[in-house]
C-alpha positions as CSV (number, residue, x, y, z in Angstrom):
1,M,-18.2,-17.3,40.5
2,Y,-21.4,-15.5,41.6
3,K,-19.5,-13.3,44.0
4,N,-17.3,-12.0,41.2
5,V,-20.3,-11.4,39.0
6,L,-22.1,-9.4,41.7
7,L,-18.9,-7.4,42.4
8,T,-18.6,-6.6,38.7
9,A,-22.2,-5.5,38.6
10,A,-21.7,-3.3,41.6
11,I,-18.6,-1.7,40.1
12,F,-20.1,-1.2,36.7
13,G,-23.3,0.3,38.3
14,A,-21.4,2.7,40.5
15,L,-19.3,3.8,37.6
16,A,-22.4,4.3,35.4
17,V,-24.1,6.5,38.0
18,A,-20.9,8.5,38.5
19,L,-20.2,8.9,34.8
20,G,-23.9,9.8,34.2
21,A,-23.7,12.5,36.8
22,V,-20.4,13.9,35.4
23,G,-22.0,13.9,31.9
24,A,-25.2,15.6,33.1
25,H,-23.3,18.4,34.9
26,A,-19.8,18.9,33.6
27,F,-20.0,17.7,30.0
28,E,-23.2,19.4,28.9
29,R,-21.3,22.6,28.3
30,I,-18.3,21.2,26.6
31,L,-19.6,18.4,24.4
32,S,-21.5,18.8,21.1
33,E,-25.1,17.6,21.1
34,K,-24.0,14.5,19.0
35,M,-21.3,13.7,21.5
36,Q,-23.7,14.2,24.4
37,K,-26.1,11.6,22.9
38,T,-23.2,9.2,22.3
39,Y,-22.2,9.6,26.0
40,E,-25.7,9.1,27.1
41,T,-25.9,5.9,25.0
42,A,-22.7,4.6,26.6
43,V,-24.0,5.3,30.2
44,R,-27.4,3.8,29.4
45,Y,-26.0,0.6,28.0
46,Q,-23.6,0.4,31.0
47,I,-26.4,0.7,33.6
48,Y,-28.7,-1.7,31.7
49,H,-26.0,-4.3,31.6
50,S,-24.9,-3.7,35.2
51,I,-28.4,-4.7,36.2
52,A,-28.3,-7.7,33.9
53,I,-25.0,-8.8,35.4
54,A,-26.4,-8.4,38.9
55,I,-29.4,-10.6,38.0
56,L,-27.0,-13.2,36.5
57,G,-25.0,-13.1,39.8
58,I,-28.2,-14.0,41.6
59,L,-29.1,-16.7,39.1
60,L,-25.6,-18.2,39.4
61,Y,-26.1,-18.4,43.1
62,L,-29.5,-20.0,42.9
63,K,-29.2,-22.1,39.7
64,P,-25.6,-22.2,38.4
65,N,-25.0,-23.3,34.9
66,S,-22.5,-22.6,32.2
67,Q,-24.8,-20.5,30.0
68,F,-25.3,-18.0,32.8
69,Q,-21.5,-17.9,33.3
70,W,-21.0,-17.2,29.6
71,A,-23.8,-14.6,29.7
72,A,-22.0,-12.8,32.6
73,R,-18.7,-12.9,30.8
74,L,-20.1,-11.6,27.6
75,F,-22.0,-8.8,29.3
76,T,-18.8,-7.8,31.1
77,V,-16.6,-7.8,28.0
78,G,-19.4,-6.3,25.9
79,T,-19.9,-3.4,28.3
80,V,-16.2,-2.7,28.5
81,L,-15.9,-2.8,24.7
82,F,-19.1,-1.0,23.8
83,S,-19.4,1.7,26.5
84,G,-15.7,1.9,27.0
85,S,-15.0,2.5,23.3
86,L,-17.7,5.2,23.2
87,Y,-16.2,6.9,26.3
88,L,-12.8,6.8,24.6
89,I,-14.1,8.1,21.3
90,I,-15.7,11.0,23.1
91,F,-12.6,11.8,25.0
92,L,-10.4,11.6,21.9
93,S,-12.8,13.7,19.9
94,H,-13.0,16.4,22.5
95,Q,-9.2,16.5,22.7
96,Q,-9.1,16.7,18.9
97,I,-7.1,13.5,18.6
98,A,-7.6,11.3,15.6
99,I,-9.6,8.2,16.5
100,P,-7.7,5.0,15.6
101,T,-9.7,2.6,13.4
102,L,-9.3,-0.2,16.1
103,I,-11.4,1.9,18.6
104,G,-14.2,2.2,16.1
105,I,-14.2,-1.5,15.6
106,L,-14.5,-2.2,19.3
107,T,-18.0,-0.6,19.6
108,P,-19.8,-3.1,17.3
109,L,-17.7,-5.9,18.7
110,G,-18.9,-5.0,22.1
111,G,-22.5,-4.9,20.8
112,I,-22.1,-8.4,19.4
113,C,-20.9,-9.6,22.8
114,L,-23.9,-8.0,24.5
115,I,-26.3,-9.6,22.0
116,T,-24.6,-13.0,22.5
117,G,-24.8,-12.6,26.2
118,W,-28.6,-12.2,26.0
119,I,-28.8,-15.3,23.9
120,F,-26.8,-17.2,26.5
121,L,-29.1,-15.9,29.2
122,A,-32.0,-17.2,27.2
123,L,-30.4,-20.6,26.8
124,G,-29.6,-20.7,30.5
125,T,-33.2,-20.2,31.4
126,R,-34.0,-23.5,29.8
127,K,-32.0,-25.3,32.5
128,I,-33.9,-23.8,35.5
């Protein structure tokens, strides 16, 4: 399990750095200020949770428990839903495509997953 968690952290981290660089250089001229801030939020939350997932991978190697496993799962799903939906909203807005309601629901659902992941991380620390 820990190897998959570390791999996920590495992929999410690499993507966050790449997307951040693209946003800083290519998108600053084509996105509105509001969309730039939304993009920065997506990248920031992705990198934060990439680091958290990496820490969980290490914890799962050293002291495996189900709470850490759930935290890693929730951080992964939460990052995809939260940051991914923001990236999609920015893309659709830039293309002047109507944003389906479902996409707008994914962002807070992702946030709930992230919060729940932190709770599971806290619960898991009681077992070490």
